PDB file as gemmi writes it, atoms N, CA and C in Angstrom:
CRYST1    1.000    1.000    1.000  90.00  90.00  90.00 P 1                      
ATOM      1  N   MET A   1       0.843  -1.177   0.000  1.00  0.00           N  
ATOM      2  CA  MET A   1       0.000   0.000   0.000  1.00  0.00           C  
ATOM      3  C   MET A   1       0.888   1.240   0.000  1.00  0.00           C  
ATOM      4  N   ASP A   2       0.548   2.195  -0.845  1.00  0.00           N  
ATOM      5  CA  ASP A   2       1.303   3.437  -0.938  1.00  0.00           C  
ATOM      6  C   ASP A   2       0.975   4.347   0.233  1.00  0.00           C  
ATOM      7  N   ILE A   3       1.962   5.085   0.664  1.00  0.00           N  
ATOM      8  CA  ILE A   3       1.748   6.081   1.710  1.00  0.00           C  
ATOM      9  C   ILE A   3       1.366   7.384   1.025  1.00  0.00           C  
ATOM     10  N   ILE A   4       0.251   7.932   1.442  1.00  0.00           N  
ATOM     11  CA  ILE A   4      -0.214   9.188   0.874  1.00  0.00           C  
ATOM     12  C   ILE A   4      -0.269  10.218   1.984  1.00  0.00           C  
ATOM     13  N   GLU A   5       0.390  11.338   1.767  1.00  0.00           N  
ATOM     14  CA  GLU A   5       0.394  12.429   2.738  1.00  0.00           C  
ATOM     15  C   GLU A   5      -0.558  13.514   2.253  1.00  0.00           C  
ATOM     16  N   PHE A   6      -1.314  14.091   3.177  1.00  0.00           N  
ATOM     17  CA  PHE A   6      -2.263  15.143   2.843  1.00  0.00           C  
ATOM     18  C   PHE A   6      -1.811  16.450   3.458  1.00  0.00           C  
ATOM     19  N   GLU A   7      -1.939  17.512   2.703  1.00  0.00           N  
ATOM     20  CA  GLU A   7      -1.550  18.841   3.178  1.00  0.00           C  
ATOM     21  C   GLU A   7      -2.461  19.313   4.298  1.00  0.00           C  
ATOM     22  N   ASP A   8      -3.753  19.289   4.058  1.00  0.00           N  
ATOM     23  CA  ASP A   8      -4.713  19.834   5.021  1.00  0.00           C  
ATOM     24  C   ASP A   8      -5.738  18.780   5.400  1.00  0.00           C  
ATOM     25  N   GLY A   9      -5.501  18.088   6.484  1.00  0.00           N  
ATOM     26  CA  GLY A   9      -6.507  17.189   7.015  1.00  0.00           C  
ATOM     27  C   GLY A   9      -6.712  15.916   6.226  1.00  0.00           C  
ATOM     28  N   PHE A  10      -7.971  15.676   5.863  1.00  0.00           N  
ATOM     29  CA  PHE A  10      -8.397  14.389   5.347  1.00  0.00           C  
ATOM     30  C   PHE A  10      -9.016  14.533   3.967  1.00  0.00           C  
ATOM     31  N   LEU A  11      -8.757  13.570   3.111  1.00  0.00           N  
ATOM     32  CA  LEU A  11      -9.356  13.523   1.788  1.00  0.00           C  
ATOM     33  C   LEU A  11      -9.855  12.108   1.563  1.00  0.00           C  
ATOM     34  N   ASN A  12     -11.118  11.968   1.233  1.00  0.00           N  
ATOM     35  CA  ASN A  12     -11.691  10.656   0.975  1.00  0.00           C  
ATOM     36  C   ASN A  12     -11.367  10.249  -0.457  1.00  0.00           C  
ATOM     37  N   LEU A  13     -10.370   9.395  -0.621  1.00  0.00           N  
ATOM     38  CA  LEU A  13      -9.947   8.983  -1.952  1.00  0.00           C  
ATOM     39  C   LEU A  13     -10.932   8.036  -2.619  1.00  0.00           C  
ATOM     40  N   ARG A  14     -11.895   7.542  -1.874  1.00  0.00           N  
ATOM     41  CA  ARG A  14     -12.900   6.665  -2.467  1.00  0.00           C  
ATOM     42  C   ARG A  14     -14.090   7.450  -3.013  1.00  0.00           C  
ATOM     43  N   GLU A  15     -14.100   8.734  -2.733  1.00  0.00           N  
ATOM     44  CA  GLU A  15     -15.185   9.577  -3.237  1.00  0.00           C  
ATOM     45  C   GLU A  15     -15.107   9.627  -4.760  1.00  0.00           C  
ATOM     46  N   LYS A  16     -16.262   9.523  -5.405  1.00  0.00           N  
ATOM     47  CA  LYS A  16     -16.294   9.572  -6.861  1.00  0.00           C  
ATOM     48  C   LYS A  16     -15.922  10.968  -7.340  1.00  0.00           C  
ATOM     49  N   PHE A  17     -15.179  10.991  -8.425  1.00  0.00           N  
ATOM     50  CA  PHE A  17     -14.772  12.253  -9.038  1.00  0.00           C  
ATOM     51  C   PHE A  17     -15.926  12.756  -9.899  1.00  0.00           C  
ATOM     52  N   HIS A  18     -16.237  14.025  -9.765  1.00  0.00           N  
ATOM     53  CA  HIS A  18     -17.334  14.608 -10.538  1.00  0.00           C  
ATOM     54  C   HIS A  18     -16.763  15.282 -11.781  1.00  0.00           C  
ATOM     55  N   ILE A  19     -17.128  14.736 -12.926  1.00  0.00           N  
ATOM     56  CA  ILE A  19     -16.641  15.252 -14.199  1.00  0.00           C  
ATOM     57  C   ILE A  19     -17.497  16.442 -14.610  1.00  0.00           C  
ATOM     58  N   GLU A  20     -16.836  17.541 -14.930  1.00  0.00           N  
ATOM     59  CA  GLU A  20     -17.544  18.753 -15.338  1.00  0.00           C  
ATOM     60  C   GLU A  20     -18.250  18.541 -16.674  1.00  0.00           C  
ATOM     61  N   ASP A  21     -19.332  19.290 -16.867  1.00  0.00           N  
ATOM     62  CA  ASP A  21     -19.979  19.350 -18.170  1.00  0.00           C  
ATOM     63  C   ASP A  21     -19.361  20.521 -18.917  1.00  0.00           C  
ATOM     64  N   PHE A  22     -18.914  20.273 -20.117  1.00  0.00           N  
ATOM     65  CA  PHE A  22     -18.276  21.317 -20.905  1.00  0.00           C  
ATOM     66  C   PHE A  22     -19.207  21.754 -22.022  1.00  0.00           C  
ATOM     67  N   LYS A  23     -19.485  23.034 -22.080  1.00  0.00           N  
ATOM     68  CA  LYS A  23     -20.422  23.579 -23.053  1.00  0.00           C  
ATOM     69  C   LYS A  23     -19.751  23.908 -24.383  1.00  0.00           C  
ATOM     70  N   TYR A  24     -18.501  24.317 -24.355  1.00  0.00           N  
ATOM     71  CA  TYR A  24     -17.889  24.887 -25.546  1.00  0.00           C  
ATOM     72  C   TYR A  24     -16.966  23.947 -26.307  1.00  0.00           C  
ATOM     73  N   THR A  25     -16.288  23.050 -25.642  1.00  0.00           N  
ATOM     74  CA  THR A  25     -15.353  22.171 -26.340  1.00  0.00           C  
ATOM     75  C   THR A  25     -16.088  21.024 -27.026  1.00  0.00           C  
ATOM     76  N   LYS A  26     -15.518  20.582 -28.130  1.00  0.00           N  
ATOM     77  CA  LYS A  26     -16.110  19.455 -28.855  1.00  0.00           C  
ATOM     78  C   LYS A  26     -15.437  18.134 -28.484  1.00  0.00           C  
ATOM     79  N   ILE A  27     -14.374  18.209 -27.699  1.00  0.00           N  
ATOM     80  CA  ILE A  27     -13.677  17.001 -27.255  1.00  0.00           C  
ATOM     81  C   ILE A  27     -14.576  16.280 -26.257  1.00  0.00           C  
ATOM     82  N   ARG A  28     -14.672  14.971 -26.361  1.00  0.00           N  
ATOM     83  CA  ARG A  28     -15.504  14.182 -25.456  1.00  0.00           C  
ATOM     84  C   ARG A  28     -14.705  12.993 -24.925  1.00  0.00           C  
ATOM     85  N   LEU A  29     -15.031  12.602 -23.708  1.00  0.00           N  
ATOM     86  CA  LEU A  29     -14.425  11.415 -23.103  1.00  0.00           C  
ATOM     87  C   LEU A  29     -15.155  10.169 -23.580  1.00  0.00           C  
ATOM     88  N   THR A  30     -14.408   9.085 -23.745  1.00  0.00           N  
ATOM     89  CA  THR A  30     -15.044   7.805 -24.039  1.00  0.00           C  
ATOM     90  C   THR A  30     -15.629   7.253 -22.738  1.00  0.00           C  
ATOM     91  N   GLY A  31     -16.446   6.229 -22.846  1.00  0.00           N  
ATOM     92  CA  GLY A  31     -17.009   5.605 -21.652  1.00  0.00           C  
ATOM     93  C   GLY A  31     -15.928   5.074 -20.727  1.00  0.00           C  
ATOM     94  N   ARG A  32     -14.903   4.481 -21.301  1.00  0.00           N  
ATOM     95  CA  ARG A  32     -13.802   3.929 -20.494  1.00  0.00           C  
ATOM     96  C   ARG A  32     -13.040   5.041 -19.770  1.00  0.00           C  
ATOM     97  N   GLU A  33     -12.767   6.141 -20.485  1.00  0.00           N  
ATOM     98  CA  GLU A  33     -12.067   7.269 -19.864  1.00  0.00           C  
ATOM     99  C   GLU A  33     -12.900   7.860 -18.733  1.00  0.00           C  
ATOM    100  N   ARG A  34     -14.184   7.965 -18.962  1.00  0.00           N  
ATOM    101  CA  ARG A  34     -15.089   8.507 -17.940  1.00  0.00           C  
ATOM    102  C   ARG A  34     -15.061   7.624 -16.688  1.00  0.00           C  
ATOM    103  N   LYS A  35     -15.113   6.308 -16.872  1.00  0.00           N  
ATOM    104  CA  LYS A  35     -15.080   5.381 -15.729  1.00  0.00           C  
ATOM    105  C   LYS A  35     -13.762   5.494 -14.962  1.00  0.00           C  
ATOM    106  N   LEU A  36     -12.662   5.597 -15.691  1.00  0.00           N  
ATOM    107  CA  LEU A  36     -11.358   5.740 -15.035  1.00  0.00           C  
ATOM    108  C   LEU A  36     -11.302   7.016 -14.200  1.00  0.00           C  
ATOM    109  N   LEU A  37     -11.827   8.104 -14.745  1.00  0.00           N  
ATOM    110  CA  LEU A  37     -11.793   9.369 -14.005  1.00  0.00           C  
ATOM    111  C   LEU A  37     -12.727   9.353 -12.805  1.00  0.00           C  
ATOM    112  N   VAL A  38     -13.894   8.763 -12.953  1.00  0.00           N  
ATOM    113  CA  VAL A  38     -14.815   8.682 -11.814  1.00  0.00           C  
ATOM    114  C   VAL A  38     -14.153   7.895 -10.683  1.00  0.00           C  
ATOM    115  N   LYS A  39     -13.455   6.825 -11.040  1.00  0.00           N  
ATOM    116  CA  LYS A  39     -12.829   5.974 -10.025  1.00  0.00           C  
ATOM    117  C   LYS A  39     -11.546   6.586  -9.446  1.00  0.00           C  
ATOM    118  N   HIS A  40     -10.698   7.162 -10.288  1.00  0.00           N  
ATOM    119  CA  HIS A  40      -9.371   7.604  -9.843  1.00  0.00           C  
ATOM    120  C   HIS A  40      -9.188   9.126  -9.840  1.00  0.00           C  
ATOM    121  N   GLY A  41     -10.147   9.857 -10.344  1.00  0.00           N  
ATOM    122  CA  GLY A  41      -9.992  11.300 -10.513  1.00  0.00           C  
ATOM    123  C   GLY A  41      -9.771  12.071  -9.233  1.00  0.00           C  
ATOM    124  N   THR A  42     -10.410  11.655  -8.141  1.00  0.00           N  
ATOM    125  CA  THR A  42     -10.236  12.364  -6.866  1.00  0.00           C  
ATOM    126  C   THR A  42      -8.774  12.320  -6.430  1.00  0.00           C  
ATOM    127  N   ARG A  43      -8.169  11.163  -6.546  1.00  0.00           N  
ATOM    128  CA  ARG A  43      -6.754  11.011  -6.179  1.00  0.00           C  
ATOM    129  C   ARG A  43      -5.864  11.799  -7.138  1.00  0.00           C  
ATOM    130  N   LEU A  44      -6.144  11.691  -8.435  1.00  0.00           N  
ATOM    131  CA  LEU A  44      -5.327  12.402  -9.413  1.00  0.00           C  
ATOM    132  C   LEU A  44      -5.434  13.915  -9.225  1.00  0.00           C  
ATOM    133  N   GLN A  45      -6.634  14.392  -8.931  1.00  0.00           N  
ATOM    134  CA  GLN A  45      -6.825  15.827  -8.690  1.00  0.00           C  
ATOM    135  C   GLN A  45      -6.048  16.276  -7.452  1.00  0.00           C  
ATOM    136  N   ALA A  46      -6.090  15.461  -6.409  1.00  0.00           N  
ATOM    137  CA  ALA A  46      -5.351  15.791  -5.180  1.00  0.00           C  
ATOM    138  C   ALA A  46      -3.851  15.834  -5.449  1.00  0.00           C  
ATOM    139  N   PHE A  47      -3.360  14.901  -6.250  1.00  0.00           N  
ATOM    140  CA  PHE A  47      -1.948  14.921  -6.614  1.00  0.00           C  
ATOM    141  C   PHE A  47      -1.633  16.163  -7.451  1.00  0.00           C  
ATOM    142  N   ALA A  48      -2.486  16.445  -8.426  1.00  0.00           N  
ATOM    143  CA  ALA A  48      -2.242  17.557  -9.354  1.00  0.00           C  
ATOM    144  C   ALA A  48      -2.257  18.907  -8.653  1.00  0.00           C  
ATOM    145  N   ASP A  49      -3.178  19.099  -7.716  1.00  0.00           N  
ATOM    146  CA  ASP A  49      -3.256  20.414  -7.061  1.00  0.00           C  
ATOM    147  C   ASP A  49      -2.376  20.515  -5.815  1.00  0.00           C  
ATOM    148  N   GLY A  50      -1.653  19.438  -5.514  1.00  0.00           N  
ATOM    149  CA  GLY A  50      -0.697  19.485  -4.416  1.00  0.00           C  
ATOM    150  C   GLY A  50      -1.274  19.233  -3.041  1.00  0.00           C  
ATOM    151  N   SER A  51      -2.556  18.872  -2.964  1.00  0.00           N  
ATOM    152  CA  SER A  51      -3.140  18.626  -1.641  1.00  0.00           C  
ATOM    153  C   SER A  51      -2.803  17.234  -1.111  1.00  0.00           C  
ATOM    154  N   ALA A  52      -2.197  16.381  -1.952  1.00  0.00           N  
ATOM    155  CA  ALA A  52      -1.756  15.053  -1.503  1.00  0.00           C  
ATOM    156  C   ALA A  52      -0.450  14.698  -2.215  1.00  0.00           C  
ATOM    157  N   ARG A  53       0.361  13.904  -1.538  1.00  0.00           N  
ATOM    158  CA  ARG A  53       1.622  13.417  -2.098  1.00  0.00           C  
ATOM    159  C   ARG A  53       1.759  11.940  -1.748  1.00  0.00           C  
ATOM    160  N   SER A  54       2.585  11.255  -2.506  1.00  0.00           N  
ATOM    161  CA  SER A  54       2.825   9.845  -2.240  1.00  0.00           C  
ATOM    162  C   SER A  54       4.293   9.532  -2.512  1.00  0.00           C  
ATOM    163  N   THR A  55       4.714   8.396  -2.025  1.00  0.00           N  
ATOM    164  CA  THR A  55       6.085   7.953  -2.279  1.00  0.00           C  
ATOM    165  C   THR A  55       6.146   6.929  -3.409  1.00  0.00           C  
ATOM    166  N   SER A  56       5.016   6.630  -4.017  1.00  0.00           N  
ATOM    167  CA  SER A  56       4.970   5.574  -5.026  1.00  0.00           C  
ATOM    168  C   SER A  56       5.562   6.029  -6.360  1.00  0.00           C  
ATOM    169  N   ASP A  57       6.008   5.059  -7.137  1.00  0.00           N  
ATOM    170  CA  ASP A  57       6.506   5.343  -8.486  1.00  0.00           C  
ATOM    171  C   ASP A  57       5.375   5.870  -9.366  1.00  0.00           C  
ATOM    172  N   GLU A  58       4.173   5.346  -9.150  1.00  0.00           N  
ATOM    173  CA  GLU A  58       3.009   5.797  -9.918  1.00  0.00           C  
ATOM    174  C   GLU A  58       2.792   7.300  -9.715  1.00  0.00           C  
ATOM    175  N   TYR A  59       2.899   7.753  -8.467  1.00  0.00           N  
ATOM    176  CA  TYR A  59       2.733   9.177  -8.163  1.00  0.00           C  
ATOM    177  C   TYR A  59       3.820  10.002  -8.840  1.00  0.00           C  
ATOM    178  N   LEU A  60       5.071   9.572  -8.708  1.00  0.00           N  
ATOM    179  CA  LEU A  60       6.181  10.323  -9.291  1.00  0.00           C  
ATOM    180  C   LEU A  60       6.037  10.431 -10.800  1.00  0.00           C  
ATOM    181  N   ASN A  61       5.637   9.337 -11.450  1.00  0.00           N  
ATOM    182  CA  ASN A  61       5.446   9.374 -12.897  1.00  0.00           C  
ATOM    183  C   ASN A  61       4.256  10.263 -13.261  1.00  0.00           C  
ATOM    184  N   PHE A  62       3.171  10.169 -12.487  1.00  0.00           N  
ATOM    185  CA  PHE A  62       1.998  11.004 -12.769  1.00  0.00           C  
ATOM    186  C   PHE A  62       2.356  12.484 -12.685  1.00  0.00           C  
ATOM    187  N   MET A  63       3.152  12.860 -11.700  1.00  0.00           N  
ATOM    188  CA  MET A  63       3.520  14.269 -11.553  1.00  0.00           C  
ATOM    189  C   MET A  63       4.355  14.749 -12.741  1.00  0.00           C  
ATOM    190  N   LYS A  64       5.202  13.876 -13.278  1.00  0.00           N  
ATOM    191  CA  LYS A  64       5.958  14.231 -14.488  1.00  0.00           C  
ATOM    192  C   LYS A  64       5.009  14.410 -15.667  1.00  0.00           C  
ATOM    193  N   VAL A  65       4.053  13.503 -15.782  1.00  0.00           N  
ATOM    194  CA  VAL A  65       3.067  13.587 -16.867  1.00  0.00           C  
ATOM    195  C   VAL A  65       2.229  14.847 -16.709  1.00  0.00           C  
ATOM    196  N   HIS A  66       1.774  15.114 -15.498  1.00  0.00           N  
ATOM    197  CA  HIS A  66       0.926  16.281 -15.241  1.00  0.00           C  
ATOM    198  C   HIS A  66       1.652  17.586 -15.575  1.00  0.00           C  
ATOM    199  N   SER A  67       2.946  17.645 -15.292  1.00  0.00           N  
ATOM    200  CA  SER A  67       3.714  18.858 -15.589  1.00  0.00           C  
ATOM    201  C   SER A  67       4.277  18.834 -17.010  1.00  0.00           C  
ATOM    202  N   ARG A  68       3.835  17.869 -17.806  1.00  0.00           N  
ATOM    203  CA  ARG A  68       4.204  17.742 -19.218  1.00  0.00           C  
ATOM    204  C   ARG A  68       5.706  17.489 -19.418  1.00  0.00           C  
ATOM    205  N   LYS A  69       6.313  16.789 -18.460  1.00  0.00           N  
ATOM    206  CA  LYS A  69       7.730  16.448 -18.563  1.00  0.00           C  
ATOM    207  C   LYS A  69       7.934  14.996 -18.972  1.00  0.00           C  
ATOM    208  N   ALA A  70       6.830  14.258 -19.097  1.00  0.00           N  
ATOM    209  CA  ALA A  70       6.889  12.862 -19.530  1.00  0.00           C  
ATOM    210  C   ALA A  70       5.606  12.548 -20.288  1.00  0.00           C  
ATOM    211  N   LEU A  71       5.666  11.515 -21.095  1.00  0.00           N  
ATOM    212  CA  LEU A  71       4.486  11.087 -21.843  1.00  0.00           C  
ATOM    213  C   LEU A  71       3.611  10.197 -20.971  1.00  0.00           C  
ATOM    214  N   ALA A  72       2.312  10.295 -21.177  1.00  0.00           N  
ATOM    215  CA  ALA A  72       1.368   9.452 -20.439  1.00  0.00           C  
ATOM    216  C   ALA A  72       1.555   8.005 -20.872  1.00  0.00           C  
ATOM    217  N   GLU A  73       1.682   7.120 -19.904  1.00  0.00           N  
ATOM    218  CA  GLU A  73       1.902   5.705 -20.194  1.00  0.00           C  
ATOM    219  C   GLU A  73       0.692   4.846 -19.868  1.00  0.00           C  
ATOM    220  N   THR A  74      -0.062   5.228 -18.857  1.00  0.00           N  
ATOM    221  CA  THR A  74      -1.193   4.405 -18.425  1.00  0.00           C  
ATOM    222  C   THR A  74      -2.505   5.003 -18.925  1.00  0.00           C  
ATOM    223  N   PRO A  75      -3.551   4.184 -19.007  1.00  0.00           N  
ATOM    224  CA  PRO A  75      -4.864   4.715 -19.396  1.00  0.00           C  
ATOM    225  C   PRO A  75      -5.348   5.831 -18.465  1.00  0.00           C  
ATOM    226  N   LYS A  76      -5.047   5.720 -17.157  1.00  0.00           N  
ATOM    227  CA  LYS A  76      -5.430   6.775 -16.202  1.00  0.00           C  
ATOM    228  C   LYS A  76      -4.759   8.093 -16.554  1.00  0.00           C  
ATOM    229  N   GLU A  77      -3.475   8.022 -16.839  1.00  0.00           N  
ATOM    230  CA  GLU A  77      -2.732   9.241 -17.171  1.00  0.00           C  
ATOM    231  C   GLU A  77      -3.242   9.859 -18.468  1.00  0.00           C  
ATOM    232  N   ARG A  78      -3.519   9.013 -19.459  1.00  0.00           N  
ATOM    233  CA  ARG A  78      -4.044   9.534 -20.726  1.00  0.00           C  
ATOM    234  C   ARG A  78      -5.414  10.167 -20.532  1.00  0.00           C  
ATOM    235  N   ALA A  79      -6.269   9.530 -19.748  1.00  0.00           N  
ATOM    236  CA  ALA A  79      -7.604  10.083 -19.481  1.00  0.00           C  
ATOM    237  C   ALA A  79      -7.489  11.408 -18.735  1.00  0.00           C  
ATOM    238  N   TRP A  80      -6.577  11.486 -17.767  1.00  0.00           N  
ATOM    239  CA  TRP A  80      -6.400  12.729 -17.007  1.00  0.00           C  
ATOM    240  C   TRP A  80      -5.926  13.866 -17.916  1.00  0.00           C  
ATOM    241  N   LEU A  81      -4.937  13.573 -18.776  1.00  0.00           N  
ATOM    242  CA  LEU A  81      -4.442  14.608 -19.682  1.00  0.00           C  
ATOM    243  C   LEU A  81      -5.527  15.061 -20.653  1.00  0.00           C  
ATOM    244  N   LYS A  82      -6.322  14.123 -21.126  1.00  0.00           N  
ATOM    245  CA  LYS A  82      -7.412  14.486 -22.032  1.00  0.00           C  
ATOM    246  C   LYS A  82      -8.420  15.370 -21.305  1.00  0.00           C  
ATOM    247  N   TYR A  83      -8.749  15.013 -20.078  1.00  0.00           N  
ATOM    248  CA  TYR A  83      -9.691  15.810 -19.287  1.00  0.00           C  
ATOM    249  C   TYR A  83      -9.134  17.215 -19.046  1.00  0.00           C  
ATOM    250  N   GLN A  84      -7.856  17.303 -18.713  1.00  0.00           N  
ATOM    251  CA  GLN A  84      -7.244  18.617 -18.507  1.00  0.00           C  
ATOM    252  C   GLN A  84      -7.240  19.429 -19.799  1.00  0.00           C  
ATOM    253  N   SER A  85      -6.992  18.775 -20.922  1.00  0.00           N  
ATOM    254  CA  SER A  85      -7.052  19.459 -22.217  1.00  0.00           C  
ATOM    255  C   SER A  85      -8.457  19.962 -22.498  1.00  0.00           C  
ATOM    256  N   MET A  86      -9.445  19.167 -22.134  1.00  0.00           N  
ATOM    257  CA  MET A  86     -10.835  19.588 -22.310  1.00  0.00           C  
ATOM    258  C   MET A  86     -11.130  20.827 -21.471  1.00  0.00           C  
ATOM    259  N   ARG A  87     -10.665  20.837 -20.234  1.00  0.00           N  
ATOM    260  CA  ARG A  87     -10.887  21.996 -19.354  1.00  0.00           C  
ATOM    261  C   ARG A  87     -10.236  23.252 -19.933  1.00  0.00           C  
ATOM    262  N   GLU A  88      -8.993  23.111 -20.393  1.00  0.00           N  
ATOM    263  CA  GLU A  88      -8.288  24.256 -20.968  1.00  0.00           C  
ATOM    264  C   GLU A  88      -8.977  24.742 -22.238  1.00  0.00           C  
ATOM    265  N   ASP A  89      -9.349  23.809 -23.114  1.00  0.00           N  
ATOM    266  CA  ASP A  89     -10.016  24.154 -24.369  1.00  0.00           C  
ATOM    267  C   ASP A  89     -11.355  24.828 -24.099  1.00  0.00           C  
ATOM    268  N   ASN A  90     -12.113  24.290 -23.160  1.00  0.00           N  
ATOM    269  CA  ASN A  90     -13.411  24.869 -22.827  1.00  0.00           C  
ATOM    270  C   ASN A  90     -13.253  26.294 -22.288  1.00  0.00           C  
ATOM    271  N   GLY A  91     -12.276  26.512 -21.435  1.00  0.00           N  
ATOM    272  CA  GLY A  91     -12.036  27.848 -20.895  1.00  0.00           C  
ATOM    273  C   GLY A  91     -11.640  28.839 -21.977  1.00  0.00           C  
ATOM    274  N   ARG A  92     -10.773  28.396 -22.880  1.00  0.00           N  
ATOM    275  CA  ARG A  92     -10.336  29.261 -23.975  1.00  0.00           C  
ATOM    276  C   ARG A  92     -11.504  29.601 -24.896  1.00  0.00           C  
ATOM    277  N   LEU A  93     -12.309  28.604 -25.243  1.00  0.00           N  
ATOM    278  CA  LEU A  93     -13.459  28.832 -26.119  1.00  0.00           C  
ATOM    279  C   LEU A  93     -14.534  29.676 -25.443  1.00  0.00           C  
ATOM    280  N   ARG A  94     -14.737  29.481 -24.144  1.00  0.00           N  
ATOM    281  CA  ARG A  94     -15.712  30.289 -23.407  1.00  0.00           C  
ATOM    282  C   ARG A  94     -15.310  31.760 -23.428  1.00  0.00           C  
ATOM    283  N   GLU A  95     -14.018  32.023 -23.227  1.00  0.00           N  
ATOM    284  CA  GLU A  95     -13.530  33.405 -23.253  1.00  0.00           C  
ATOM    285  C   GLU A  95     -13.654  34.001 -24.652  1.00  0.00           C  
ATOM    286  N   ALA A  96     -13.348  33.222 -25.682  1.00  0.00           N  
ATOM    287  CA  ALA A  96     -13.493  33.707 -27.059  1.00  0.00           C  
ATOM    288  C   ALA A  96     -14.953  34.037 -27.354  1.00  0.00           C  
ATOM    289  N   TYR A  97     -15.862  33.185 -26.903  1.00  0.00           N  
ATOM    290  CA  TYR A  97     -17.294  33.432 -27.097  1.00  0.00           C  
ATOM    291  C   TYR A  97     -17.718  34.705 -26.363  1.00  0.00           C  
ATOM    292  N   ARG A  98     -17.229  34.885 -25.144  1.00  0.00           N  
ATOM    293  CA  ARG A  98     -17.565  36.077 -24.363  1.00  0.00           C  
ATOM    294  C   ARG A  98     -17.062  37.339 -25.064  1.00  0.00           C  
ATOM    295  N   GLN A  99     -15.840  37.295 -25.569  1.00  0.00           N  
ATOM    296  CA  GLN A  99     -15.291  38.446 -26.284  1.00  0.00           C  
ATOM    297  C   GLN A  99     -16.081  38.739 -27.556  1.00  0.00           C  
ATOM    298  N   GLU A 100     -16.487  37.685 -28.237  1.00  0.00           N  
ATOM    299  CA  GLU A 100     -17.291  37.854 -29.451  1.00  0.00           C  
ATOM    300  C   GLU A 100     -18.626  38.517 -29.129  1.00  0.00           C  
ATOM    301  N   ARG A 101     -19.236  38.100 -28.041  1.00  0.00           N  
ATOM    302  CA  ARG A 101     -20.520  38.684 -27.630  1.00  0.00           C  
ATOM    303  C   ARG A 101     -20.370  40.151 -27.234  1.00  0.00           C  
ATOM    304  N   ILE A 102     -19.256  40.491 -26.606  1.00  0.00           N  
ATOM    305  CA  ILE A 102     -19.018  41.880 -26.206  1.00  0.00           C  
ATOM    306  C   ILE A 102     -18.923  42.783 -27.433  1.00  0.00           C  
ATOM    307  N   LYS A 103     -18.305  42.291 -28.498  1.00  0.00           N  
ATOM    308  CA  LYS A 103     -18.107  43.080 -29.714  1.00  0.00           C  
ATOM    309  C   LYS A 103     -19.282  42.973 -30.687  1.00  0.00           C  
ATOM    310  N   SER A 104     -20.315  42.290 -30.305  1.00  0.00           N  
ATOM    311  CA  SER A 104     -21.443  42.013 -31.187  1.00  0.00           C  
ATOM    312  C   SER A 104     -22.228  43.281 -31.539  1.00  0.00           C  
ATOM    313  N   PRO A 105     -22.552  43.480 -32.831  1.00  0.00           N  
ATOM    314  CA  PRO A 105     -23.397  44.616 -33.217  1.00  0.00           C  
ATOM    315  C   PRO A 105     -24.789  44.524 -32.579  1.00  0.00           C  
ATOM    316  N   GLU A 106     -25.281  43.311 -32.387  1.00  0.00           N  
ATOM    317  CA  GLU A 106     -26.587  43.138 -31.751  1.00  0.00           C  
ATOM    318  C   GLU A 106     -26.557  43.670 -30.319  1.00  0.00           C  
ATOM    319  N   ARG A 107     -25.456  43.444 -29.625  1.00  0.00           N  
ATOM    320  CA  ARG A 107     -25.321  43.950 -28.259  1.00  0.00           C  
ATOM    321  C   ARG A 107     -25.315  45.470 -28.259  1.00  0.00           C  
ATOM    322  N   ASP A 108     -24.556  46.054 -29.179  1.00  0.00           N  
ATOM    323  CA  ASP A 108     -24.508  47.517 -29.263  1.00  0.00           C  
ATOM    324  C   ASP A 108     -25.887  48.098 -29.553  1.00  0.00           C  
ATOM    325  N   GLU A 109     -26.605  47.478 -30.469  1.00  0.00           N  
ATOM    326  CA  GLU A 109     -27.955  47.946 -30.806  1.00  0.00           C  
ATOM    327  C   GLU A 109     -28.882  47.825 -29.598  1.00  0.00           C  
ATOM    328  N   TYR A 110     -28.781  46.738 -28.884  1.00  0.00           N  
ATOM    329  CA  TYR A 110     -29.607  46.545 -27.696  1.00  0.00           C  
ATOM    330  C   TYR A 110     -29.322  47.633 -26.660  1.00  0.00           C  
ATOM    331  N   ILE A 111     -28.048  47.916 -26.424  1.00  0.00           N  
ATOM    332  CA  ILE A 111     -27.682  48.945 -25.441  1.00  0.00           C  
ATOM    333  C   ILE A 111     -28.201  50.314 -25.884  1.00  0.00           C  
ATOM    334  N   ARG A 112     -28.042  50.639 -27.174  1.00  0.00           N  
ATOM    335  CA  ARG A 112     -28.551  51.918 -27.677  1.00  0.00           C  
ATOM    336  C   ARG A 112     -30.058  52.018 -27.514  1.00  0.00           C  
ATOM    337  N   SER A 113     -30.753  50.902 -27.696  1.00  0.00           N  
ATOM    338  CA  SER A 113     -32.218  50.932 -27.589  1.00  0.00           C  
ATOM    339  C   SER A 113     -32.680  51.151 -26.152  1.00  0.00           C  
ATOM    340  N   ARG A 114     -31.816  50.891 -25.190  1.00  0.00           N  
ATOM    341  CA  ARG A 114     -32.172  51.042 -23.783  1.00  0.00           C  
ATOM    342  C   ARG A 114     -31.771  52.397 -23.201  1.00  0.00           C  
ATOM    343  N   LEU A 115     -31.009  53.156 -23.957  1.00  0.00           N  
ATOM    344  CA  LEU A 115     -30.576  54.460 -23.473  1.00  0.00           C  
ATOM    345  C   LEU A 115     -31.756  55.422 -23.426  1.00  0.00           C  
ATOM    346  N   VAL A 116     -31.814  56.155 -22.363  1.00  0.00           N  
ATOM    347  CA  VAL A 116     -32.872  57.157 -22.215  1.00  0.00           C  
ATOM    348  C   VAL A 116     -32.301  58.490 -22.677  1.00  0.00           C  
ATOM    349  N   VAL A 117     -32.896  59.026 -23.706  1.00  0.00           N  
ATOM    350  CA  VAL A 117     -32.446  60.306 -24.243  1.00  0.00           C  
ATOM    351  C   VAL A 117     -33.433  61.377 -23.796  1.00  0.00           C  
ATOM    352  N   PRO A 118     -32.956  62.424 -23.104  1.00  0.00           N  
ATOM    353  CA  PRO A 118     -33.881  63.470 -22.629  1.00  0.00           C  
ATOM    354  C   PRO A 118     -34.389  64.352 -23.743  1.00  0.00           C  
TER     355      PRO A 118                                                      
END                                                                             
């Protein structure tokens, strides 16, 4: 059994990982990737955000993969990288959509129609 150290208190590693719904990205997880993340995502997230550490080789390799210093070797690592890519892509596309809406002629027309002219 691997020794896992936690930064702040307790983390239930058996808790299911909740996969975000992404509105903007077209990348999708396969059923197998989704199952891997639901089962192992809580631990991987704790490792990635630094709230947990381990002495195992699996942890050390995952941290290299997470920091993009090594290639993903296991299905868990590949699923995690794909999920992280989805999060980044969704955030980038959401911001692009927001910027597009700000510059929209329809928005400008709507604002002008609401102005009160004395």
